[in-house]
C-alpha positions in Angstrom: 9.0 -56.9 -35.5 9.2 -59.9 -33.1 7.7 -59.9 -29.7 11.0 -60.4 -28.0 12.5 -57.3 -29.8 9.5 -55.2 -28.7 9.9 -56.3 -25.1 13.6 -55.5 -25.2 13.0 -52.0 -26.6 10.3 -51.5 -23.9 12.8 -52.5 -21.2 15.4 -50.1 -22.6 13.0 -47.2 -22.7 11.9 -48.0 -19.1 15.5 -48.0 -17.8 16.3 -44.8 -19.7 13.3 -43.0 -18.2 14.4 -44.2 -14.7 17.9 -43.0 -15.3 16.7 -39.6 -16.5 14.3 -39.1 -13.6 17.2 -40.0 -11.2 19.4 -37.5 -12.8 16.8 -34.8 -12.5 16.3 -35.6 -8.9 20.0 -35.5 -8.3 20.4 -32.2 -10.0 17.4 -30.8 -7.9 19.1 -31.9 -4.7 22.3 -30.3 -5.8 20.5 -27.1 -6.6 18.8 -27.1 -3.2 22.1 -27.7 -1.5 23.7 -24.8 -3.4 20.9 -22.4 -2.6 20.8 -23.2 1.2 17.3 -21.9 1.9 17.5 -19.5 4.8 16.1 -20.2 8.2 15.4 -23.5 9.9 14.5 -25.2 6.6 18.0 -24.4 5.4 19.5 -25.8 8.6 17.6 -29.0 8.2 18.5 -29.3 4.6 22.2 -28.7 5.3 22.1 -31.4 8.0 20.0 -34.1 6.4 19.7 -33.3 2.6 23.4 -33.3 1.7 25.8 -36.2 1.8 28.3 -34.3 4.0 25.6 -33.0 6.3 27.6 -32.5 9.5 30.4 -30.8 7.6 28.1 -28.5 5.6 27.9 -24.8 6.3 24.8 -23.7 8.3 23.5 -20.4 7.3 22.0 -18.1 10.0 18.3 -17.2 10.0 18.9 -13.4 10.5 21.7 -11.3 9.2 22.6 -7.6 9.5 21.9 -7.5 13.3 22.5 -4.0 14.8 21.9 -2.5 18.2 20.6 -5.7 20.0 23.7 -6.7 22.1 27.4 -6.1 22.2 28.3 -9.8 21.9 27.7 -11.0 18.3 26.5 -14.5 19.3 24.0 -13.1 21.8 22.8 -10.5 19.4 22.2 -13.2 16.7 20.3 -15.4 19.1 18.2 -12.5 20.2 17.5 -11.5 16.6 16.4 -15.1 15.8 14.0 -15.1 18.8 12.5 -11.7 17.7 12.2 -12.9 14.1 10.4 -16.1 15.1 8.1 -14.3 17.5 7.2 -11.7 14.8 6.3 -14.5 12.3 3.8 -16.1 14.6 2.7 -13.0 16.6 4.1 -14.1 20.0 3.6 -10.9 21.9 5.0 -12.1 25.3 8.1 -13.4 23.6 8.6 -10.1 21.8 8.1 -8.1 25.0 10.6 -10.2 26.8 13.2 -10.0 24.1 12.7 -6.3 23.5 12.2 -5.1 27.1 15.6 -3.2 27.3 14.9 -1.5 24.0 11.4 -0.6 24.9 12.5 0.9 28.2 15.2 2.9 26.5 12.8 4.2 23.9 10.3 5.2 26.5 13.0 7.0 28.6 14.1 8.9 25.5 10.5 9.9 24.6 9.9 11.2 28.1 13.1 13.1 28.1 12.2 14.7 24.7 8.7 15.6 26.0 10.2 17.2 29.0 12.6 19.2 26.9 9.8 20.3 24.6 7.7 21.4 27.5 10.6 23.3 29.1 11.3 25.1 25.7 7.6 26.0 25.4 7.5 27.4 28.9 10.6 29.4 28.3 9.1 30.8 25.1 5.9 31.8 26.9 8.0 33.5 29.6 9.9 35.5 27.0 6.7 36.5 25.3 5.2 37.7 28.6 8.3 39.6 29.6 8.4 41.3 26.2 4.8 42.3 26.4 5.2 43.9 29.8 8.3 45.9 28.8 6.8 47.0 25.5 3.7 48.6 27.1 5.6 51.7 28.4 7.9 52.1 25.5 5.5 51.5 22.6 4.0 54.8 21.2 3.0 53.6 17.7 0.3 51.1 16.8 -0.2 48.1 19.1 2.0 45.0 18.6 -1.0 42.9 17.7 -1.6 45.0 14.6 1.9 44.6 13.3 1.9 40.8 13.8 2.7 38.8 10.7 -0.4 37.5 9.0 -0.5 33.7 8.4 -3.4 32.7 6.2 -5.0 29.3 6.6 -4.6 27.7 3.2 -6.3 24.5 4.2 -3.3 22.4 3.3 -2.9 18.9 4.7 -0.5 18.7 7.6 2.5 16.4 7.2 2.4 13.1 9.1 4.4 12.5 12.2 8.1 12.1 11.7 9.3 8.5 12.3 11.7 8.3 15.2 15.2 7.1 14.7 15.5 3.3 14.8 17.3 1.8 17.8 18.0 -1.6 16.2 17.8 -3.6 13.0 17.8 -7.2 11.8 16.8 -8.8 8.6 16.6 -12.2 7.0 18.3 -13.5 3.9 15.8 -11.7 1.7 16.3 -8.3 3.4 13.0 -8.4 5.2 12.9 -7.1 8.9 10.7 -8.6 11.6 8.3 -5.6 11.5 7.5 -6.2 7.9 6.9 -9.9 8.6 4.5 -9.2 11.4 2.8 -6.5 9.3 2.3 -8.8 6.4 0.7 -11.4 8.6 -1.6 -8.9 10.4 -0.2 -9.4 13.9 -1.4 -6.0 15.2 -0.1 -6.4 18.8 3.2 -7.7 17.7 3.6 -4.7 15.3 2.8 -2.4 18.3 5.5 -4.0 20.4 8.1 -3.7 17.6 7.2 0.0 17.0 7.5 0.6 20.8 11.0 -0.8 20.6 11.9 1.7 17.8 12.1 -0.7 14.9 12.7 0.9 11.6 9.2 1.6 10.3 10.5 2.4 6.7 13.0 -0.4 6.3 12.9 -1.6 2.7 13.2 -5.1 1.4 16.3 -5.7 -0.8 14.5 -7.6 -3.6 11.4 -5.5 -4.3 11.9 -2.4 -2.1 8.7 -3.0 0.0 8.2 -1.4 3.4 6.1 -2.7 6.2 3.3 -0.4 5.1 3.3 -1.9 1.6 3.3 -5.4 3.0 0.3 -4.6 5.2 -1.6 -2.8 2.4 -1.1 -5.6 0.0 -2.3 -8.2 2.6 -5.3 -6.1 3.5 -4.6 -5.5 7.2 -6.3 -2.1 7.7 -5.6 -1.8 11.4 -1.9 -2.5 10.9 -1.8 0.2 8.1 -3.4 2.7 10.5 -0.9 1.9 13.2 2.0 2.2 10.9 0.8 5.6 9.6 0.4 7.0 13.1 4.1 6.0 13.8 5.3 8.0 10.8 5.4 5.4 8.0 6.3 6.9 4.6 3.1 7.0 2.5 5.2 7.8 -0.6 7.2 4.6 -0.4 7.1 2.7 -3.7 8.1 -0.8 -4.9 10.6 -1.3 -7.6 7.6 -1.4 -10.0 6.6 2.1 -8.8 3.5 0.9 -7.0 2.5 2.7 -3.8 0.3 1.7 -0.9 -2.9 3.0 -2.6 -2.0 1.1 -5.8 -1.3 -2.2 -4.1 -4.4 -1.9 -1.9 -6.6 -1.1 -4.9 -5.1 -3.9 -7.0 -5.9 -6.4 -4.3 -9.4 -5.0 -3.6 -8.9 -4.0 0.0 -11.5 -1.3 0.6 -10.7 -0.9 4.3 -7.1 -0.3 3.5 -8.0 2.5 1.1 -10.2 4.1 3.6 -7.2 4.4 6.0 -5.0 5.8 3.2 -7.4 8.2 1.4 -9.9 8.9 4.2 -13.3 8.1 2.7 -15.7 11.1 2.8 -18.5 10.8 5.4 -21.3 11.7 2.9 -21.9 11.2 -0.8 -21.5 14.9 -1.6 -18.4 15.4 0.5 -14.8 15.4 -0.7 -12.1 13.0 0.4 -9.8 15.8 1.5 -12.5 17.2 3.8 -12.8 14.0 5.9 -12.4 14.7 9.6 -9.4 13.2 11.5 -10.1 10.6 14.2 -11.4 12.0 17.6 -9.0 12.5 20.5 -8.5 9.3 22.5 -10.4 7.1 20.1 -7.3 5.1 19.2 -4.8 5.9 21.9 -3.6 9.1 20.3 -4.5 12.8 20.7 -5.9 13.1 17.2 -3.1 15.3 16.0 -1.2 12.5 14.3 -3.8 11.7 11.7 -2.4 10.3 8.5 -2.2 12.7 5.6 -4.0 11.8 2.4 -2.2 10.7 -0.7 -3.0 11.2 -4.4 -5.6 8.7 -5.5 -4.1 8.7 -9.0 -0.6 7.6 -7.9 0.7 5.7 -10.9 3.0 2.8 -11.1 6.0 2.5 -13.5 3.7 1.6 -16.4 1.5 4.7 -15.8 -1.4 2.6 -14.5 -3.5 4.3 -11.9 -5.1 2.6 -8.9 -8.5 3.0 -10.5 -7.3 1.2 -13.7 -5.7 -1.6 -11.6 -8.9 -2.1 -9.6 -11.0 -2.0 -12.8 -9.0 -4.8 -14.5 -9.3 -6.9 -11.3 -13.1 -6.3 -11.1 -13.1 -4.7 -7.6 -16.3 -2.7 -7.8 -16.2 -1.4 -4.2 -12.6 0.0 -4.6 -13.6 1.7 -7.9 -16.6 3.3 -6.3 -14.5 4.6 -3.4 -11.8 6.0 -5.8 -14.4 7.7 -8.0 -15.9 9.3 -4.9 -12.5 10.6 -4.1 -12.4 12.3 -7.5 -10.0 9.8 -9.2 -9.4 10.6 -12.9 -11.5 8.1 -14.8 -10.0 9.0 -18.1 -6.3 8.8 -17.0 -4.2 7.2 -19.7 -1.3 4.9 -19.1 1.9 4.4 -21.2 0.0 2.1 -23.6 -2.9 4.6 -24.1 -5.4 2.6 -22.0 -7.9 4.1 -19.6 -9.7 2.4 -16.7 -12.6 1.5 -19.0 -10.1 -0.3 -21.3 -8.6 -2.2 -18.4 -12.1 -3.2 -17.2 -13.0 -4.7 -20.6 -9.7 -6.5 -20.9 -10.0 -7.9 -17.4 -13.3 -9.4 -18.4 -11.5 -12.0 -20.5 -10.9 -13.9 -17.3 -14.1 -15.9 -16.9 -14.0 -15.8 -13.1 -14.2 -12.0 -13.1 -16.2 -11.3 -16.3 -19.4 -10.3 -14.5 -17.6 -8.0 -12.0 -15.5 -6.3 -14.7 -18.7 -5.7 -16.6 -20.3 -4.0 -13.6 -17.2 -1.9 -13.2 -17.2 -0.9 -16.9 -20.9 0.1 -16.7 -20.2 2.1 -13.6 -17.3 3.9 -15.3 -19.3 4.8 -18.4 -22.2 6.0 -16.3 -19.8 8.2 -14.4 -18.8 9.8 -17.7 -15.8 7.7 -18.9 -14.9 8.1 -22.5 -15.5 5.2 -24.9 -12.6 6.2 -27.2 -10.2 3.6 -28.7 -6.8 2.9 -27.2 -3.8 4.6 -28.7 -3.1 1.4 -30.6 -6.5 1.6 -32.3 -8.3 -1.1 -30.2 -11.9 -0.6 -29.5 -13.9 -1.7 -26.5 -15.5 -4.4 -28.7 -12.1 -5.8 -29.6 -11.0 -5.9 -26.0 -14.2 -7.8 -24.9 -17.1 -8.3 -27.3 -19.9 -8.7 -24.7 -18.8 -6.0 -22.2 -18.0 -3.6 -25.1 -21.4 -4.1 -26.6 -23.1 -3.4 -23.3 -21.0 -0.3 -22.8 -21.7 1.0 -26.3 -25.4 0.4 -25.8 -25.3 2.6 -22.7 -23.4 5.2 -24.7 -25.9 5.2 -27.5 -28.8 5.6 -25.0 -27.0 8.5 -23.3 -26.3 10.2 -26.7 -30.0 9.8 -27.7 -31.1 11.3 -24.4 -28.7 14.2 -24.9 -30.0 14.7 -28.5 -33.6 14.8 -27.3 -32.7 17.4 -24.7 -30.9 19.5 -27.3 -34.0 19.3 -29.6 -36.2 20.4 -26.7 -33.9 23.3 -26.0 -34.0 24.3 -29.7 -37.8 24.2 -29.8 -38.0 26.3 -26.7 -35.6 28.8 -28.1 -37.5 29.0 -31.4 -40.8 29.4 -29.6 -39.5 32.2 -27.5 -38.1 34.0 -30.5 -41.4 34.0 -32.5 -43.4 37.3 -32.3 -46.6 37.1 -30.3 -49.7 37.9 -32.4 -52.5 40.0 -31.0 -55.7 38.1 -30.2 
């Protein structure tokens, strides 16, 4: 092949590659123009990224606005201001935008408190009137003896009911400002939004997450506590069936789990016996403490929070869940336990050591070393971690065997007849 022909072919390949790259870039621009990313980025793209920028449709930042203003344009502008302030945690801007709603919510709360106090006073007056009239007429046993007995079963009280929302606004993904502020950990902004009666259990359209799930996944324990005190639904699940405890355990947020399951104050205490916060410690009267949730709340695949944390190598989370009596031998839909997940998670070199520590902690706590339902052993899931686990199991069985032999010797010795000296 001549040198001229080789150069001609090289020039042809170079021009072909330039043409293909230009076509890919053009198709990408067309795709972006079709998608019209929501928010200010979408506005800028519509104005400058498309050939007919001035004539292109500009999509709004916030949709589904309700209860903010009677005029649609004013309501949309107010919703955009609230949304932007929630993203960056601008508390003064939020208080300014939500001032009428906050005032309305506070007036409704005061009116309801007054009505409740009046009802309680009327009930007390009726009881006093009935007790005075019944003293002369009653000839049988006293009324106190015939009172209905209500035993204290020690059940957890339900959390405070969430008040009705006064307004709503969401972006193109179905996420409301409260969820955006909670996901970013803006505690004061979340408090302002809750004071204005934002919907605390509003769900995202794509994955069904609430503000509580966003905060739990991001690891903002204070925001989680605040949402729970305002009646957030602890049973809310994503579309994958994961609850707040599950996402917090999977991400390794120990502080979030302490807010959700209430860590016991001592090593020998039970999670359900944890005391509620003292009155006035956090701005409440102590009666609205968040109820506990099951620590074995599974996702759609049957994986427990303990198994999710074990596979991720979160030793602190696993320790807390085991202290809260989590089922260490719970089996998911694939027949895997938390120990199997810990061994499998060790295949990732970055968390091999942490998964090994979790696996050893599980087996020391009494986890079963059985194979999966598919017949995979611990050694097959991870050779090194499986070998260390089986060594601990053999030592434990040897110790149990020695104890059994000692018990048999003692039993035999006690059964022998004593000979006279």
